[in-house]
C-alpha positions as CSV (number, residue, x, y, z in Angstrom):
1,X,107.6,49.7,20.8
2,X,110.2,50.2,18.1
3,X,111.8,53.7,18.3
4,X,110.7,54.0,22.0
5,X,113.3,51.5,23.2
6,X,116.9,50.7,22.3
7,X,118.5,47.4,23.0
8,X,122.2,47.3,24.1
9,X,124.0,44.0,24.1
10,X,127.0,44.0,26.5
11,X,129.8,42.1,24.7
12,X,132.8,43.8,26.1
13,X,133.8,41.3,28.8
14,X,137.1,39.4,28.9
15,X,135.4,36.0,28.9
16,X,138.1,34.8,31.3
17,X,136.2,31.7,32.5
18,X,135.3,30.7,28.9
19,X,138.7,31.4,27.5
20,X,137.3,33.1,24.3
21,X,134.7,35.7,23.3
22,X,131.3,34.2,24.4
23,X,129.3,36.3,22.0
24,X,130.9,34.6,19.0
25,X,130.5,31.0,20.3
26,X,128.3,29.0,17.9
27,X,125.0,27.6,18.9
28,X,123.0,25.8,16.2
29,X,125.3,27.2,13.6
30,X,124.9,30.9,14.7
31,X,126.9,32.9,17.2
32,X,125.3,33.7,20.6
33,X,124.9,37.3,19.6
34,X,122.9,36.5,16.5
35,X,120.4,34.6,18.6
36,X,120.0,37.6,20.9
37,X,119.6,40.0,18.0
38,X,117.0,37.8,16.4
39,X,115.0,37.7,19.7
40,X,115.2,41.5,20.0
41,X,114.4,42.5,16.4
42,X,110.6,42.0,16.7
43,X,110.5,44.3,19.6
44,X,113.1,47.0,18.8
45,X,113.6,46.6,15.1
46,X,117.1,47.7,14.2
47,X,117.5,49.8,17.4
48,X,120.3,47.4,18.5
49,X,123.7,48.5,19.7
50,X,126.6,46.3,20.6
51,X,128.9,47.5,23.4
52,X,132.3,46.0,22.6
53,X,135.8,46.9,21.5
54,X,135.8,43.8,19.3
55,X,135.3,44.7,15.7
56,X,134.4,41.0,14.9
57,X,130.9,42.0,15.9
58,X,130.6,44.4,13.0
59,X,129.4,41.5,10.7
60,X,126.0,42.0,12.3
61,X,125.5,45.5,10.7
62,X,124.5,47.1,13.9
63,X,126.1,50.1,15.6
64,X,129.0,49.1,17.8
65,X,130.3,51.4,20.6
66,X,133.2,51.0,22.9
67,X,133.2,51.6,26.7
68,X,133.6,55.2,27.6
69,X,135.8,54.1,30.6
70,X,137.4,50.7,30.1
71,X,137.9,47.9,32.7
72,X,134.7,48.7,34.6
73,X,132.8,45.5,33.9
74,X,129.0,45.5,33.5
75,X,128.6,48.8,35.4
76,X,130.8,50.5,32.8
77,X,129.1,48.8,29.9
78,X,125.6,49.9,31.2
79,X,126.9,53.5,31.8
80,X,128.3,53.6,28.3
81,X,125.0,52.3,26.9
82,X,122.8,54.8,28.8
83,X,125.2,57.8,27.9
84,X,124.8,56.8,24.2
85,X,121.1,56.2,24.3
86,X,118.6,58.6,22.7
87,X,115.5,56.7,24.1
88,X,114.0,56.8,27.5
89,X,113.9,53.0,27.8
90,X,116.7,50.6,27.1
91,X,116.9,46.9,27.1
92,X,120.3,45.8,28.5
93,X,121.3,42.2,27.8
94,X,124.4,40.3,28.4
95,X,125.9,38.5,25.4
96,X,126.1,35.3,27.5
97,X,122.4,34.7,27.5
98,X,121.8,33.3,24.0
99,X,118.5,31.5,24.9
100,X,116.4,34.6,25.4
101,X,113.3,34.7,23.2
102,X,111.2,37.4,21.7
103,X,108.3,36.1,23.9
104,X,110.3,36.6,27.1
105,X,111.6,40.0,26.1
106,X,108.1,41.2,25.0
107,X,106.8,40.0,28.4
108,X,109.5,42.0,30.2
109,X,108.6,45.1,28.1
110,X,104.9,44.7,28.8
111,X,105.4,44.2,32.6
112,X,107.9,47.1,33.0
113,X,106.3,49.9,34.9
114,X,107.5,53.4,33.9
115,X,107.6,54.5,37.6
116,X,110.7,52.3,38.1
117,X,114.2,53.2,37.0
118,X,114.9,49.6,36.0
119,X,113.3,46.2,35.7
120,X,115.2,43.0,36.1
121,X,114.1,39.3,36.0
122,X,114.5,36.6,38.6
123,X,114.6,32.8,38.5
124,X,114.5,31.1,41.9
125,X,116.5,33.4,44.3
126,X,118.8,34.7,41.6
127,X,118.0,38.1,40.1
128,X,119.4,38.9,36.6
129,X,120.0,42.6,36.1
130,X,121.7,41.9,32.7
131,X,118.3,40.9,31.2
132,X,116.4,44.1,32.0
133,X,115.1,47.5,31.0
134,X,116.8,50.6,32.2
135,X,115.6,54.2,32.1
136,X,118.2,56.4,30.5
137,X,118.2,58.6,33.7
138,X,119.9,55.7,35.5
139,X,123.2,56.9,33.9
140,X,123.6,59.4,36.8
141,X,123.5,56.6,39.4
142,X,125.9,54.5,37.3
143,X,128.3,57.5,36.9
144,X,128.3,58.1,40.7
145,X,129.1,54.5,41.4
146,X,131.9,54.5,38.9
147,X,133.4,57.7,40.3
148,X,133.4,56.1,43.7
149,X,134.9,52.9,42.3
150,X,131.8,50.9,43.4
151,X,131.5,48.4,40.5
152,X,129.2,45.7,41.9
153,X,126.1,45.8,39.7
154,X,123.8,44.6,42.4
155,X,124.8,47.5,44.7
156,X,124.1,50.0,41.9
157,X,120.6,48.4,41.4
158,X,119.9,48.7,45.1
159,X,120.6,52.5,44.8
160,X,117.7,53.0,42.4
161,X,114.0,52.3,42.2
162,X,113.6,48.9,40.5
163,X,111.2,46.1,40.0
164,X,112.0,42.4,39.8
165,X,109.8,40.1,37.7
166,X,109.7,36.4,38.5
167,X,110.1,34.6,35.2
168,X,107.3,32.1,34.4
169,X,108.6,28.6,34.7
170,X,108.3,28.0,30.9
171,X,111.1,30.6,30.3
172,X,113.4,29.7,33.2
173,X,116.1,28.2,31.0
174,X,116.2,31.3,28.8
175,X,117.7,33.4,31.7
176,X,120.8,31.2,32.2
177,X,124.2,32.7,31.5
178,X,126.8,30.6,29.7
179,X,130.1,31.5,31.3
180,X,132.3,28.4,31.4
181,X,133.3,25.6,28.9
182,X,131.3,23.2,31.0
183,X,128.1,25.3,30.7
184,X,128.7,25.7,27.0
185,X,129.1,21.9,26.5
186,X,125.9,21.2,28.5
187,X,124.1,23.8,26.4
188,X,125.0,22.0,23.2
189,X,124.0,18.5,24.4
């Protein structure tokens, strides 16, 4: 799978609810982003790119790119990733999901069907498009939505062929996003 897929970690958010950069928050003595990279490495090797303007992420040793067009949220981050990508398939992960495992990510990669432009996961009734695989060709749809100032990620997803994988119960907790101090505190307990 390595060299056929690139992983992009979106770490360019403002972290307004958390009050500080989520990707650098410690969990078991390592920043969130390190946990995500460790989960990705068995699948993509060193084909990991951080999408962020924050140079603090450079300690990881991976390529870091900045949003092509700033202030566009996840839609802008994904657009930037897909414009940068040299591979047909691309994992897109949010930096606020530090519990993802190699097992879950490999399962997503195995279940992804090439006939779909993107694959996302779902727990209960909540789809998570920021733990997914995107075909590089999706950049056109993302570009069109940005040009029209339509920045709701779920609306962009609805405009492309996509599949939604229901996450097996044993991995449900891995899909949670940690966005607030309360969620972070609960994660640590």
